[in-house]
C-alpha positions, 0 to 999 in steps of 0.5 A: 500499499505504501508503494501505491501511495508514493506512485500516486504523487504523479503529475495527475494528482498534482494537477488536481491540487492546483485548483484548491491552491488558486482558490486560496489566493482569492482570499486574504492570506492569514497573518499573525496580526492585522494591526500594522504599526506606523513609524511616522505618526510620532508615537513609540512602537512597542514589540513584545519578544518572548525567548525560550532557552536551554535553561528552562527559562521563559523570558519576556521582553518589551522593546520600545522604539521611539520615533527618533530611533526609527527616523534614520533610514537604512540608506546611510548604513548601506553606503557605509557598508562599502567601506573597508572597516565600517564602525561597529553599529552595536555601539552606535545604535545600542540606545535607540531601542529601550528594553524592559523585562515583562516576565522571567521564570522557569516555565518547564522542567527541561529545555524549551524547544519551540514557541508559538503566538496566536493572532490577537483576539478580535477588537471589541468596543471598550475591551482590550485584545489578547494573544495566546502563547504556547511553549513546548519543551523536552518534558513532553508538555505544552504550556498555554499563556494568555498575554495582553496585546497592548503595552503595559499601562503606565498611567495606572498609579498602582502599576507604575509604582509597582514597576518602579519598585521592581526596577529599583531592586533589579539591575535591568528595567522591569515593566510587568504586565499584570494581565499576563497569566497562565491558562494550563498545560496540554499533555497530548504527546508522549515525546519531546515537543518539536514544533508549535503553530497557530494557523488561526486563533482557534486552532493549535497544531503541535508536533513531537518526537512521538511521530504525531501532529495534534490539532487542538481547539483553543476555545476549550483545549479539546484534542480534535485530531491526531495525525500519525506519521509512520516510524522510519525503518532501520537504515541499511548502513546502521544508525548515523553517529550523533543521533539522540535515539535510545539504546536499541532504538531509532531517531523518530519524530516530526521535525517540522510542518507547514500549513498552507495559507488555505488551511486545507493541506499540510506538509510534514518532515520527520526524522529518519525519512528522506521524504515529505508527507502531505496531509489533507486537513479537511479529511484528516488523512494522508494525501501522499508521500513525496520522496527526495531525489537521490541526485538532489540529495547528493548535490546538497551533501545529504546522500551518496558515498563519503557522506555517512554523517548525512541523514538526508532528512529535512529539518524545516519547511515553509510556504511562500509566494514569489512573483504571484506563484506559490512555492515551498522551501525545504531546509536541510542541515546545510542547504535549502531546496525550493519546490514549485507547486508541481512538487518539482525541485526549482532550485537550491539556495546556498550553492557551492560558494565558500561563504555559504558553506555554513549550517542553516538554522531557520528559514522564512519568506519575507514579503518585499512589496513596498506598498502596504495597506493602512487598514482603511476601507475603500473601493475593493476594485480600486484596491485590487488594481493598485495592489502589487503582485505578491512577491517574497524573498527567502530569509535564511539564518546561519551559523556565522551570525547572518540572515541571508536574503535570496531571490528564488523567482525564475528570472533571478536563478543562476546557472548550476555550477560545474558538475551540478544540475540544479540552478542556484538562487540569487543572494541579494543581501545579508543582515548581520555577520562579521561586518556588523559585529555579529559572529555567533549563530542566529538560532532563530529570528522573526520578521515583523511588518511595519509602515515606515515614515515614507508610508512604505513597507518596513520590517523589524527583524528580531534575531536571537542566538545561543550566546543569549543576545537578542538584537533588534534591526530595522530594515526597509523593503525598498532596500531588498527590492534594490538589492534584488534588482542589482546585477552584482551577485558576487558580494551581497549588499549589507542591509539593516540598521541595528536598533539595540542589543539585549543580553538575556544571560541564557542559551536561547533556543527559540524566539517569538515576537509581535508588535503590541497594539496601542491601547484604545481609550477607555478600554477595559480588560475582558474577563472572558478568554474568547469573544463571540467572533471566535465562537462563530469561527468555531461553528463555521469550522464544525459546519464545514467538517 
């Protein structure tokens, strides 16, 4: 039966999946937050950063960026990067973002491996909005927290005096939010938690090393469905060295999964498997299995002779849209491979250049459209005509302290190197690295969209490394567009402006972040976890099922 499943992944079946994807493009792509902060209105922007660590510590930090810090564009930094020895930006910009602790405690009994933040609750007159935080650890537990989506109140007399007293006793500023609290713990898995995600506010998806992916309803935290991935067979050459499986066992578990923006299909990658598994979220069943080609694995260093250390398994997977066409990227240990919607390899990302021979930690797609919606209502037809074609670049964090940006569209692909068959994506820009005074690995990062002072798209980039340093960068989308159109592919353009660095004194493993919504006048904290809109969404989901 397994062989029939693999053979079913042919052109005919791929063709059947295309109409559903096209329907998904018509609707709005779900985002973490519909709120878009503006840097040009004179008000400070507050970012909530959550970091998990090997030391079991869950650390919440707020970064406040004032208009004076965001006023300088990245053009000056881009010109200075051409100098032989540019000044270290950390010393120059370290005070442009103000950091403060919001919470700091031991959340689990062992290392925290993954985090997930839900979209904020729907706005209601006179009420504040909330965000759900999920943390996964090697203790097989998932903790759920309720966070306020607004900055801590500073006008309250009791709260202000409390935070001032705490700050006087601690070496670092403290801005505690009394509305943040724990909701409970989920015990759906019997293995280390490896991945968490909120496709919508009403659903939490979790993966673990017990080879299962659980779907949980956030209204009452009921387990709705469990996707069971088969355990891999023993390899012919024996177990690879360095794995963490028990004695006599095999490395098992789901490494990562990615839900399509339509919320109809999902792709997962697991340990010990040289394939991807497609799942139908509407029926809750496996769709098909897509094996990695041996030639592709050999080119990226994940198979063949002389590569006994390579497992051939994928570690990361993410969806994206480039030039209006959907694609997905699969991350391996030291390379990333991009697939089209026909499930065929489009290109490899890292290439064979000496400067790109480094370990890959995290990947994501970044929308580089310069236009950004301001949330105002208008004529839908005019908006469709003026709206730019959705276009993204692929961001990859590396072992040597860089976030690399690649163009994966067909027009930007470079020819394959000598002796290779796969084309290579174009390296357009880099953020961080030795040129910016960053040399440690970037374990995880998040890209947050804001509206710049010129009314165009800009990004706050939050990077976190194993050295415990959290860095906040400001990046303009226009810089990536200019770098993408440049013909100089030998040396990537240095982009981004460092706003500040914060030391957590812990070995960070994962990070999450979201831009906090400005508190409306006269808003009160709601005593209910979910509003009527969330209940309506649950009813619609149940009707579809």
